[in-house]
C-alpha angles and dihedrals in degrees: 000000000000132000122216117191128202128181130201135174131200129188120223135189088217119093116246099251094051093043092048090053092054101031097044116007098046101019092114089063101031102047095055088047097051099027110029089153089065103034121020098180145350117209128186107228098175133011138014101281094277132101110323094026116141118211133187114216113199114200127224127263097269096051121112087221131056104206151339133199120220135189124216108233102174143001122188108173094177094056098031095241127144132174133184142155133227101226106168142011145087091280087069114075124224086255095063125073093190144326117230122200133196119193122189125178119203129182116255115178105306092336140046145260113222111210114196125186120188123196115195109202105201130198109243121329096331124156118221113216117235093229090058089054092044092051091054091046091050092051091047092048091049091052090047090053091051090054092046092049090049090054093047090049092046107042094174094055121103097004 
């Protein structure tokens, strides 16, 4: 098994605490509400939402994939850190065992920097194509921008 790591950073006008509340703590409710074309439902299969929880994310009608399951690996509300792994679903190819993500929000002026690290755990000696990773990054960035735009348009939400 190999592990390929990719890092991305995004700047946001939203302060870390507010962004963390929307992006992490209430994402299961917020994303289907503001982006039903991307995520139809999020269902907890095991756990209480904390570390070890397994969730099934069902994608919207226009998606090329139907679902993924992810496992919550870590939640640190005080330091705005969240980690989880995609462990099953048709969005994970047969060449990938799992994809782990670490998200860290840090203050930057009156906004935030979102630091995202992705670890692709491959089966055997498989090479992950850059366009596959880029497509995933682009989708994640698009979803992040939807959340950010929602927060800008709704200044009293998630305070």
